[in-house]
Backbone atoms as SQL, in Angstrom:
CREATE TABLE atoms (id INTEGER PRIMARY KEY, chain TEXT, resi INTEGER, resn TEXT, atom TEXT, x REAL, y REAL, z REAL);
INSERT INTO atoms VALUES
  (1, 'A', 1, 'MET', 'N', -29.646, 155.914, 16.863),
  (2, 'A', 1, 'MET', 'CA', -30.687, 155.202, 16.052),
  (3, 'A', 1, 'MET', 'C', -29.937, 154.915, 14.765),
  (4, 'A', 2, 'ASP', 'N', -29.975, 153.633, 14.722),
  (5, 'A', 2, 'ASP', 'CA', -30.086, 152.909, 13.291),
  (6, 'A', 2, 'ASP', 'C', -30.601, 153.542, 12.139),
  (7, 'A', 3, 'LYS', 'N', -30.175, 153.536, 11.035),
  (8, 'A', 3, 'LYS', 'CA', -30.497, 154.120, 9.695),
  (9, 'A', 3, 'LYS', 'C', -30.804, 152.876, 9.130),
  (10, 'A', 4, 'LEU', 'N', -32.165, 152.831, 8.732),
  (11, 'A', 4, 'LEU', 'CA', -32.571, 151.264, 7.763),
  (12, 'A', 4, 'LEU', 'C', -33.160, 151.670, 6.403),
  (13, 'A', 5, 'TRP', 'N', -33.163, 150.944, 5.685),
  (14, 'A', 5, 'TRP', 'CA', -33.004, 151.416, 4.001),
  (15, 'A', 5, 'TRP', 'C', -34.394, 150.583, 3.884),
  (16, 'A', 6, 'VAL', 'N', -35.217, 151.180, 3.006),
  (17, 'A', 6, 'VAL', 'CA', -36.385, 150.274, 2.935),
  (18, 'A', 6, 'VAL', 'C', -36.909, 150.112, 1.241),
  (19, 'A', 7, 'TYR', 'N', -37.339, 148.806, 0.937),
  (20, 'A', 7, 'TYR', 'CA', -37.615, 148.850, -0.257),
  (21, 'A', 7, 'TYR', 'C', -38.621, 147.990, 0.087),
  (22, 'A', 8, 'ASP', 'N', -39.600, 148.237, -1.102),
  (23, 'A', 8, 'ASP', 'CA', -41.139, 147.025, -1.265),
  (24, 'A', 8, 'ASP', 'C', -41.750, 146.845, -0.058),
  (25, 'A', 9, 'GLY', 'N', -41.699, 147.638, 0.725),
  (26, 'A', 9, 'GLY', 'CA', -42.379, 147.576, 2.107),
  (27, 'A', 9, 'GLY', 'C', -41.300, 146.682, 3.209),
  (28, 'A', 10, 'VAL', 'N', -40.405, 146.277, 3.107),
  (29, 'A', 10, 'VAL', 'CA', -39.346, 145.444, 4.053),
  (30, 'A', 10, 'VAL', 'C', -38.192, 146.576, 4.169),
  (31, 'A', 11, 'ALA', 'N', -37.653, 146.631, 5.727),
  (32, 'A', 11, 'ALA', 'CA', -36.600, 147.196, 6.039),
  (33, 'A', 11, 'ALA', 'C', -35.274, 146.500, 6.037),
  (34, 'A', 12, 'TYR', 'N', -34.234, 147.029, 5.540),
  (35, 'A', 12, 'TYR', 'CA', -32.972, 146.165, 5.529),
  (36, 'A', 12, 'TYR', 'C', -32.027, 147.539, 6.525),
  (37, 'A', 13, 'HIS', 'N', -31.312, 146.814, 6.945),
  (38, 'A', 13, 'HIS', 'CA', -30.332, 147.103, 8.061),
  (39, 'A', 13, 'HIS', 'C', -29.032, 147.601, 6.511),
  (40, 'A', 14, 'SER', 'N', -29.091, 147.231, 5.609),
  (41, 'A', 14, 'SER', 'CA', -27.977, 147.695, 4.913),
  (42, 'A', 14, 'SER', 'C', -28.537, 148.223, 3.296),
  (43, 'A', 15, 'ARG', 'N', -27.817, 149.164, 2.881),
  (44, 'A', 15, 'ARG', 'CA', -28.368, 149.640, 2.105),
  (45, 'A', 15, 'ARG', 'C', -27.779, 148.469, 0.099),
  (46, 'A', 16, 'ASP', 'N', -26.848, 148.086, 0.870),
  (47, 'A', 16, 'ASP', 'CA', -26.605, 147.189, -0.096),
  (48, 'A', 16, 'ASP', 'C', -27.420, 145.759, -0.394),
  (49, 'A', 17, 'LEU', 'N', -27.872, 145.557, 0.969),
  (50, 'A', 17, 'LEU', 'CA', -28.735, 144.310, 0.959),
  (51, 'A', 17, 'LEU', 'C', -30.035, 144.386, 0.188),
  (52, 'A', 18, 'ALA', 'N', -30.774, 145.843, 0.677),
  (53, 'A', 18, 'ALA', 'CA', -32.122, 146.414, -0.112),
  (54, 'A', 18, 'ALA', 'C', -31.668, 145.922, -1.924),
  (55, 'A', 19, 'ILE', 'N', -30.539, 146.523, -1.915),
  (56, 'A', 19, 'ILE', 'CA', -30.143, 146.665, -3.740),
  (57, 'A', 19, 'ILE', 'C', -30.192, 145.320, -4.040),
  (58, 'A', 20, 'LEU', 'N', -29.630, 144.378, -3.553),
  (59, 'A', 20, 'LEU', 'CA', -29.354, 142.639, -3.704),
  (60, 'A', 20, 'LEU', 'C', -30.670, 142.037, -3.891),
  (61, 'A', 21, 'HIS', 'N', -31.888, 142.802, -3.105),
  (62, 'A', 21, 'HIS', 'CA', -33.403, 142.446, -2.988),
  (63, 'A', 21, 'HIS', 'C', -33.903, 142.907, -4.467),
  (64, 'A', 22, 'GLY', 'N', -33.232, 143.885, -5.049),
  (65, 'A', 22, 'GLY', 'CA', -34.071, 144.409, -6.240),
  (66, 'A', 22, 'GLY', 'C', -34.178, 145.947, -6.474),
  (67, 'A', 23, 'ALA', 'N', -33.565, 146.649, -5.442),
  (68, 'A', 23, 'ALA', 'CA', -33.959, 148.013, -5.100),
  (69, 'A', 23, 'ALA', 'C', -33.433, 148.238, -6.192),
  (70, 'A', 24, 'ASP', 'N', -33.939, 149.811, -6.835),
  (71, 'A', 24, 'ASP', 'CA', -33.040, 150.770, -7.545),
  (72, 'A', 24, 'ASP', 'C', -33.067, 152.343, -6.586),
  (73, 'A', 25, 'GLU', 'N', -32.349, 153.318, -7.302),
  (74, 'A', 25, 'GLU', 'CA', -32.616, 154.524, -6.302),
  (75, 'A', 25, 'GLU', 'C', -33.919, 155.154, -6.235),
  (76, 'A', 26, 'LEU', 'N', -34.487, 154.734, -7.289),
  (77, 'A', 26, 'LEU', 'CA', -36.075, 155.555, -7.379),
  (78, 'A', 26, 'LEU', 'C', -36.941, 154.890, -6.010),
  (79, 'A', 27, 'SER', 'N', -36.953, 153.429, -5.956),
  (80, 'A', 27, 'SER', 'CA', -37.457, 152.739, -5.184),
  (81, 'A', 27, 'SER', 'C', -37.287, 152.281, -3.802),
  (82, 'A', 28, 'LEU', 'N', -36.087, 152.892, -3.431),
  (83, 'A', 28, 'LEU', 'CA', -34.978, 152.651, -2.145),
  (84, 'A', 28, 'LEU', 'C', -34.880, 153.992, -1.688),
  (85, 'A', 29, 'TYR', 'N', -35.326, 153.893, 0.016),
  (86, 'A', 29, 'TYR', 'CA', -35.373, 155.165, 0.865),
  (87, 'A', 29, 'TYR', 'C', -34.963, 154.727, 2.082),
  (88, 'A', 30, 'SER', 'N', -34.692, 155.840, 2.931),
  (89, 'A', 30, 'SER', 'CA', -33.651, 154.982, 4.170),
  (90, 'A', 30, 'SER', 'C', -35.007, 156.118, 5.223),
  (91, 'A', 31, 'VAL', 'N', -34.763, 155.302, 6.163),
  (92, 'A', 31, 'VAL', 'CA', -35.637, 155.913, 7.475),
  (93, 'A', 31, 'VAL', 'C', -34.722, 155.665, 8.606),
  (94, 'A', 32, 'TYR', 'N', -34.732, 156.247, 9.889),
  (95, 'A', 32, 'TYR', 'CA', -34.063, 155.824, 11.150),
  (96, 'A', 32, 'TYR', 'C', -35.002, 155.345, 11.951),
  (97, 'A', 33, 'PHE', 'N', -34.630, 154.043, 12.619),
  (98, 'A', 33, 'PHE', 'CA', -35.299, 153.170, 13.804),
  (99, 'A', 33, 'PHE', 'C', -34.731, 153.440, 14.874),
  (100, 'A', 34, 'ASN', 'N', -35.708, 154.054, 15.886),
  (101, 'A', 34, 'ASN', 'CA', -35.534, 154.335, 16.916),
  (102, 'A', 34, 'ASN', 'C', -35.955, 153.087, 17.760),
  (103, 'A', 35, 'ASP', 'N', -34.511, 152.117, 18.626),
  (104, 'A', 35, 'ASP', 'CA', -34.880, 151.057, 19.184),
  (105, 'A', 35, 'ASP', 'C', -35.063, 150.965, 20.506),
  (106, 'A', 36, 'THR', 'N', -35.494, 151.849, 21.165),
  (107, 'A', 36, 'THR', 'CA', -36.114, 151.805, 22.643),
  (108, 'A', 36, 'THR', 'C', -37.180, 151.101, 22.409),
  (109, 'A', 37, 'ILE', 'N', -37.033, 150.411, 23.678),
  (110, 'A', 37, 'ILE', 'CA', -38.536, 149.433, 23.927),
  (111, 'A', 37, 'ILE', 'C', -39.096, 150.135, 25.375),
  (112, 'A', 38, 'ASP', 'N', -40.522, 149.731, 25.326),
  (113, 'A', 38, 'ASP', 'CA', -41.272, 150.367, 26.277),
  (114, 'A', 38, 'ASP', 'C', -41.017, 150.309, 27.607),
  (115, 'A', 39, 'ASP', 'N', -40.343, 149.436, 28.012),
  (116, 'A', 39, 'ASP', 'CA', -39.509, 149.127, 29.215),
  (117, 'A', 39, 'ASP', 'C', -38.816, 150.171, 29.707),
  (118, 'A', 40, 'ASP', 'N', -38.183, 150.754, 28.795),
  (119, 'A', 40, 'ASP', 'CA', -36.919, 151.677, 28.676),
  (120, 'A', 40, 'ASP', 'C', -37.330, 153.073, 29.045),
  (121, 'A', 41, 'ILE', 'N', -38.684, 153.221, 28.721),
  (122, 'A', 41, 'ILE', 'CA', -39.054, 154.866, 29.224),
  (123, 'A', 41, 'ILE', 'C', -39.279, 154.676, 30.290),
  (124, 'A', 42, 'GLU', 'N', -38.765, 156.288, 30.618),
  (125, 'A', 42, 'GLU', 'CA', -38.824, 156.490, 32.235),
  (126, 'A', 42, 'GLU', 'C', -40.069, 157.989, 31.899),
  (127, 'A', 43, 'ILE', 'N', -40.672, 157.617, 33.717),
  (128, 'A', 43, 'ILE', 'CA', -41.705, 159.069, 33.495),
  (129, 'A', 43, 'ILE', 'C', -41.861, 159.382, 34.670),
  (130, 'A', 44, 'GLU', 'N', -41.638, 160.608, 34.232),
  (131, 'A', 44, 'GLU', 'CA', -41.555, 161.809, 35.821),
  (132, 'A', 44, 'GLU', 'C', -42.668, 162.569, 35.691),
  (133, 'A', 45, 'VAL', 'N', -43.345, 163.047, 37.077),
  (134, 'A', 45, 'VAL', 'CA', -44.073, 163.978, 37.112),
  (135, 'A', 45, 'VAL', 'C', -43.586, 165.196, 37.716),
  (136, 'A', 46, 'THR', 'N', -43.789, 166.478, 37.524),
  (137, 'A', 46, 'THR', 'CA', -43.934, 167.305, 38.096),
  (138, 'A', 46, 'THR', 'C', -45.142, 168.063, 38.218),
  (139, 'A', 47, 'ARG', 'N', -45.326, 169.322, 38.726),
  (140, 'A', 47, 'ARG', 'CA', -46.779, 169.740, 39.266),
  (141, 'A', 47, 'ARG', 'C', -47.087, 170.144, 38.019),
  (142, 'A', 48, 'ASP', 'N', -46.697, 171.167, 36.609),
  (143, 'A', 48, 'ASP', 'CA', -47.275, 171.246, 35.552),
  (144, 'A', 48, 'ASP', 'C', -46.956, 170.401, 34.378),
  (145, 'A', 49, 'LYS', 'N', -46.475, 169.074, 34.550),
  (146, 'A', 49, 'LYS', 'CA', -46.112, 168.204, 33.268),
  (147, 'A', 49, 'LYS', 'C', -45.426, 166.973, 33.587),
  (148, 'A', 50, 'VAL', 'N', -45.887, 166.381, 32.800),
  (149, 'A', 50, 'VAL', 'CA', -45.449, 164.721, 32.901),
  (150, 'A', 50, 'VAL', 'C', -43.989, 164.410, 31.958),
  (151, 'A', 51, 'ILE', 'N', -43.136, 164.617, 32.204),
  (152, 'A', 51, 'ILE', 'CA', -41.642, 164.472, 31.397),
  (153, 'A', 51, 'ILE', 'C', -41.801, 162.500, 31.337),
  (154, 'A', 52, 'ILE', 'N', -41.293, 162.481, 29.897),
  (155, 'A', 52, 'ILE', 'CA', -41.078, 161.175, 29.686),
  (156, 'A', 52, 'ILE', 'C', -39.894, 161.259, 28.765),
  (157, 'A', 53, 'GLN', 'N', -38.924, 160.265, 29.307),
  (158, 'A', 53, 'GLN', 'CA', -37.582, 160.101, 28.796),
  (159, 'A', 53, 'GLN', 'C', -37.573, 158.636, 28.279),
  (160, 'A', 54, 'GLU', 'N', -36.728, 159.051, 26.777),
  (161, 'A', 54, 'GLU', 'CA', -36.242, 157.596, 26.295),
  (162, 'A', 54, 'GLU', 'C', -34.922, 157.793, 25.567),
  (163, 'A', 55, 'CYS', 'N', -34.147, 156.991, 25.112),
  (164, 'A', 55, 'CYS', 'CA', -32.894, 157.052, 24.812),
  (165, 'A', 55, 'CYS', 'C', -32.581, 158.249, 24.097),
  (166, 'A', 56, 'TYR', 'N', -33.501, 158.563, 23.228),
  (167, 'A', 56, 'TYR', 'CA', -33.261, 159.738, 22.208),
  (168, 'A', 56, 'TYR', 'C', -33.986, 161.211, 22.078),
  (169, 'A', 57, 'ASP', 'N', -34.667, 161.066, 23.399),
  (170, 'A', 57, 'ASP', 'CA', -35.748, 162.242, 23.089),
  (171, 'A', 57, 'ASP', 'C', -36.391, 162.660, 24.512),
  (172, 'A', 58, 'THR', 'N', -36.669, 163.509, 24.789),
  (173, 'A', 58, 'THR', 'CA', -37.584, 163.896, 26.016),
  (174, 'A', 58, 'THR', 'C', -38.927, 164.616, 25.596),
  (175, 'A', 59, 'ILE', 'N', -39.927, 163.622, 25.965),
  (176, 'A', 59, 'ILE', 'CA', -41.408, 164.526, 25.957),
  (177, 'A', 59, 'ILE', 'C', -42.331, 164.988, 26.609),
  (178, 'A', 60, 'GLU', 'N', -42.431, 166.340, 26.699),
  (179, 'A', 60, 'GLU', 'CA', -43.371, 166.893, 28.069),
  (180, 'A', 60, 'GLU', 'C', -45.292, 167.117, 27.681),
  (181, 'A', 61, 'ILE', 'N', -45.859, 166.373, 28.402),
  (182, 'A', 61, 'ILE', 'CA', -47.463, 166.728, 28.399),
  (183, 'A', 61, 'ILE', 'C', -47.778, 167.577, 29.795),
  (184, 'A', 62, 'PRO', 'N', -48.597, 168.402, 29.034),
  (185, 'A', 62, 'PRO', 'CA', -48.863, 169.368, 30.032),
  (186, 'A', 62, 'PRO', 'C', -50.024, 168.748, 31.187),
  (187, 'A', 63, 'THR', 'N', -49.737, 168.891, 32.427),
  (188, 'A', 63, 'THR', 'CA', -50.861, 168.535, 33.058),
  (189, 'A', 63, 'THR', 'C', -51.510, 169.701, 33.819),
  (190, 'A', 64, 'GLU', 'N', -52.910, 169.113, 34.710),
  (191, 'A', 64, 'GLU', 'CA', -53.495, 170.345, 35.578),
  (192, 'A', 64, 'GLU', 'C', -54.018, 169.613, 36.652),
  (193, 'A', 65, 'PHE', 'N', -53.510, 170.166, 37.727),
  (194, 'A', 65, 'PHE', 'CA', -53.911, 169.724, 39.026),
  (195, 'A', 65, 'PHE', 'C', -54.831, 171.050, 39.664),
  (196, 'A', 66, 'ARG', 'N', -55.691, 170.813, 40.551),
  (197, 'A', 66, 'ARG', 'CA', -56.905, 171.243, 41.175),
  (198, 'A', 66, 'ARG', 'C', -57.007, 171.098, 42.428),
  (199, 'A', 67, 'ASP', 'N', -57.932, 171.897, 42.907),
  (200, 'A', 67, 'ASP', 'CA', -58.234, 171.596, 44.189),
  (201, 'A', 67, 'ASP', 'C', -57.305, 171.046, 45.132),
  (202, 'A', 68, 'ASP', 'N', -56.098, 171.263, 45.624),
  (203, 'A', 68, 'ASP', 'CA', -55.436, 170.939, 46.228),
  (204, 'A', 68, 'ASP', 'C', -54.847, 169.275, 45.798),
  (205, 'A', 69, 'PHE', 'N', -54.829, 169.324, 44.776),
  (206, 'A', 69, 'PHE', 'CA', -54.289, 167.707, 44.324),
  (207, 'A', 69, 'PHE', 'C', -55.721, 166.731, 44.290),
  (208, 'A', 70, 'ASP', 'N', -56.947, 167.539, 44.434),
  (209, 'A', 70, 'ASP', 'CA', -57.910, 166.364, 44.373),
  (210, 'A', 70, 'ASP', 'C', -58.446, 166.392, 42.950),
  (211, 'A', 71, 'TYR', 'N', -57.747, 166.874, 42.096),
  (212, 'A', 71, 'TYR', 'CA', -58.397, 166.296, 40.834),
  (213, 'A', 71, 'TYR', 'C', -57.182, 167.033, 39.973),
  (214, 'A', 72, 'PHE', 'N', -57.002, 165.774, 38.731),
  (215, 'A', 72, 'PHE', 'CA', -55.702, 165.859, 37.480),
  (216, 'A', 72, 'PHE', 'C', -56.340, 165.981, 36.851),
  (217, 'A', 73, 'ASP', 'N', -56.054, 166.465, 35.506),
  (218, 'A', 73, 'ASP', 'CA', -56.313, 166.197, 34.237),
  (219, 'A', 73, 'ASP', 'C', -55.130, 166.256, 33.238),
  (220, 'A', 74, 'ILE', 'N', -55.147, 165.184, 32.525),
  (221, 'A', 74, 'ILE', 'CA', -53.973, 165.353, 31.282),
  (222, 'A', 74, 'ILE', 'C', -54.824, 164.904, 30.026),
  (223, 'A', 75, 'ASP', 'N', -54.056, 165.745, 28.835),
  (224, 'A', 75, 'ASP', 'CA', -54.830, 165.522, 27.858),
  (225, 'A', 75, 'ASP', 'C', -54.067, 164.680, 26.972),
  (226, 'A', 76, 'PHE', 'N', -54.936, 163.501, 26.808),
  (227, 'A', 76, 'PHE', 'CA', -54.026, 162.397, 25.559),
  (228, 'A', 76, 'PHE', 'C', -55.175, 162.409, 24.375),
  (229, 'A', 77, 'SER', 'N', -55.739, 163.242, 24.014),
  (230, 'A', 77, 'SER', 'CA', -56.613, 163.143, 22.891),
  (231, 'A', 77, 'SER', 'C', -55.718, 163.272, 21.673),
  (232, 'A', 78, 'LYS', 'N', -54.538, 163.782, 21.685),
  (233, 'A', 78, 'LYS', 'CA', -53.994, 164.143, 20.581),
  (234, 'A', 78, 'LYS', 'C', -52.881, 163.031, 20.487),
  (235, 'A', 79, 'ARG', 'N', -52.629, 162.114, 21.437),
  (236, 'A', 79, 'ARG', 'CA', -51.584, 161.130, 21.277),
  (237, 'A', 79, 'ARG', 'C', -52.310, 159.749, 21.427),
  (238, 'A', 80, 'LEU', 'N', -51.845, 159.189, 20.556),
  (239, 'A', 80, 'LEU', 'CA', -52.334, 157.382, 20.450),
  (240, 'A', 80, 'LEU', 'C', -51.727, 156.795, 21.019),
  (241, 'A', 81, 'LEU', 'N', -51.404, 156.636, 22.355),
  (242, 'A', 81, 'LEU', 'CA', -50.830, 156.057, 23.044),
  (243, 'A', 81, 'LEU', 'C', -51.786, 154.736, 23.545),
  (244, 'A', 82, 'SER', 'N', -50.749, 153.887, 23.631),
  (245, 'A', 82, 'SER', 'CA', -51.497, 152.553, 24.083),
  (246, 'A', 82, 'SER', 'C', -51.725, 152.473, 25.547),
  (247, 'A', 83, 'ASN', 'N', -52.938, 151.802, 25.801),
  (248, 'A', 83, 'ASN', 'CA', -53.478, 151.949, 27.075),
  (249, 'A', 83, 'ASN', 'C', -52.304, 151.379, 28.322),
  (250, 'A', 84, 'ASP', 'N', -51.539, 150.662, 28.158),
  (251, 'A', 84, 'ASP', 'CA', -49.994, 150.190, 28.851),
  (252, 'A', 84, 'ASP', 'C', -49.540, 151.406, 29.450),
  (253, 'A', 85, 'ILE', 'N', -49.285, 152.474, 28.412),
  (254, 'A', 85, 'ILE', 'CA', -48.378, 153.566, 28.547),
  (255, 'A', 85, 'ILE', 'C', -49.278, 154.385, 29.487),
  (256, 'A', 86, 'LYS', 'N', -50.530, 154.653, 28.731),
  (257, 'A', 86, 'LYS', 'CA', -51.890, 155.832, 29.584),
  (258, 'A', 86, 'LYS', 'C', -51.509, 155.273, 31.219),
  (259, 'A', 87, 'GLU', 'N', -51.808, 154.184, 31.239),
  (260, 'A', 87, 'GLU', 'CA', -51.724, 153.642, 32.520),
  (261, 'A', 87, 'GLU', 'C', -50.670, 153.622, 33.897),
  (262, 'A', 88, 'ARG', 'N', -49.322, 153.615, 32.759),
  (263, 'A', 88, 'ARG', 'CA', -48.490, 154.080, 33.641),
  (264, 'A', 88, 'ARG', 'C', -48.054, 155.312, 33.944),
  (265, 'A', 89, 'ILE', 'N', -48.626, 155.998, 33.068),
  (266, 'A', 89, 'ILE', 'CA', -48.312, 157.696, 33.283),
  (267, 'A', 89, 'ILE', 'C', -49.500, 157.992, 34.465),
  (268, 'A', 90, 'LYS', 'N', -50.455, 157.416, 34.215),
  (269, 'A', 90, 'LYS', 'CA', -51.874, 157.534, 35.609),
  (270, 'A', 90, 'LYS', 'C', -50.986, 157.423, 36.705),
  (271, 'A', 91, 'ASP', 'N', -50.495, 155.909, 36.848),
  (272, 'A', 91, 'ASP', 'CA', -49.745, 155.254, 38.001),
  (273, 'A', 91, 'ASP', 'C', -49.026, 156.289, 38.569),
  (274, 'A', 92, 'LYS', 'N', -48.132, 156.808, 37.678),
  (275, 'A', 92, 'LYS', 'CA', -47.119, 158.029, 38.065),
  (276, 'A', 92, 'LYS', 'C', -47.409, 159.354, 38.783),
  (277, 'A', 93, 'ILE', 'N', -48.841, 159.440, 37.775),
  (278, 'A', 93, 'ILE', 'CA', -49.369, 160.871, 38.636),
  (279, 'A', 93, 'ILE', 'C', -49.911, 160.739, 40.121),
  (280, 'A', 94, 'VAL', 'N', -50.440, 159.750, 40.198),
  (281, 'A', 94, 'VAL', 'CA', -50.906, 158.928, 41.267),
  (282, 'A', 94, 'VAL', 'C', -49.980, 158.956, 42.275),
  (283, 'A', 95, 'ASP', 'N', -49.002, 158.009, 42.081),
  (284, 'A', 95, 'ASP', 'CA', -47.871, 158.455, 42.748),
  (285, 'A', 95, 'ASP', 'C', -47.041, 159.642, 43.681),
  (286, 'A', 96, 'TYR', 'N', -46.948, 160.838, 42.381),
  (287, 'A', 96, 'TYR', 'CA', -46.406, 161.726, 42.910),
  (288, 'A', 96, 'TYR', 'C', -47.776, 162.779, 43.703),
  (289, 'A', 97, 'ILE', 'N', -48.887, 162.426, 43.855),
  (290, 'A', 97, 'ILE', 'CA', -50.005, 163.057, 44.264),
  (291, 'A', 97, 'ILE', 'C', -49.837, 162.617, 45.899),
  (292, 'A', 98, 'GLU', 'N', -49.696, 161.457, 45.654),
  (293, 'A', 98, 'GLU', 'CA', -49.578, 160.805, 47.271),
  (294, 'A', 98, 'GLU', 'C', -48.547, 161.220, 47.883),
  (295, 'A', 99, 'ASP', 'N', -47.624, 161.186, 47.181),
  (296, 'A', 99, 'ASP', 'CA', -46.063, 161.875, 47.855),
  (297, 'A', 99, 'ASP', 'C', -46.340, 163.462, 48.074),
  (298, 'A', 100, 'ILE', 'N', -46.820, 163.845, 47.801),
  (299, 'A', 100, 'ILE', 'CA', -47.328, 165.703, 47.602),
  (300, 'A', 100, 'ILE', 'C', -48.322, 165.562, 49.115),
  (301, 'A', 101, 'LYS', 'N', -49.317, 164.672, 49.313),
  (302, 'A', 101, 'LYS', 'CA', -50.384, 165.116, 49.896),
  (303, 'A', 101, 'LYS', 'C', -49.906, 163.969, 51.134),
  (304, 'A', 102, 'TYR', 'N', -49.393, 162.958, 51.183),
  (305, 'A', 102, 'TYR', 'CA', -49.204, 161.903, 52.528),
  (306, 'A', 102, 'TYR', 'C', -47.472, 161.972, 52.945),
  (307, 'A', 103, 'GLY', 'N', -46.901, 161.988, 51.876),
  (308, 'A', 103, 'GLY', 'CA', -45.447, 161.488, 51.912),
  (309, 'A', 103, 'GLY', 'C', -44.661, 162.347, 52.369),
  (310, 'A', 104, 'ASP', 'N', -43.329, 162.480, 51.812),
  (311, 'A', 104, 'ASP', 'CA', -42.230, 163.574, 52.359),
  (312, 'A', 104, 'ASP', 'C', -42.464, 164.484, 51.268),
  (313, 'A', 105, 'GLY', 'N', -43.018, 164.332, 50.327),
  (314, 'A', 105, 'GLY', 'CA', -43.040, 165.428, 49.197),
  (315, 'A', 105, 'GLY', 'C', -42.535, 166.614, 49.517),
  (316, 'A', 106, 'ASN', 'N', -41.361, 167.519, 48.934),
  (317, 'A', 106, 'ASN', 'CA', -41.274, 168.948, 48.899),
  (318, 'A', 106, 'ASN', 'C', -41.699, 170.031, 48.121),
  (319, 'A', 107, 'GLU', 'N', -42.669, 169.757, 47.709),
  (320, 'A', 107, 'GLU', 'CA', -43.062, 170.619, 46.484),
  (321, 'A', 107, 'GLU', 'C', -43.351, 172.011, 47.141),
  (322, 'A', 108, 'ASP', 'N', -42.535, 172.722, 46.195),
  (323, 'A', 108, 'ASP', 'CA', -42.737, 174.317, 46.954),
  (324, 'A', 108, 'ASP', 'C', -44.025, 174.953, 45.809),
  (325, 'A', 109, 'PHE', 'N', -44.840, 175.616, 46.548),
  (326, 'A', 109, 'PHE', 'CA', -46.020, 176.510, 45.995),
  (327, 'A', 109, 'PHE', 'C', -45.620, 177.900, 45.710);
């Protein structure tokens, strides 16, 4: 992850550049920038969770499958995800279910 220096609402790649723009020790702070783009996010589905992997981290979201995979639930209520990512996750879940029910899915129960 890249470290960015923030002064007056603007992020700079260099501390010195921020200081040249007028920052002082009290008004300057640093943040880390995760440069992963949405296309680089990998989504994997297992029986009990969705695993989202990006360059720097792995996030797991619990899922619930019932009635022989005729029903699934995933809780997005605490996550302010874009509709695009939500749809990608749902598509992966549907693919997973189809593989288990109709394909060569080797899920052990």
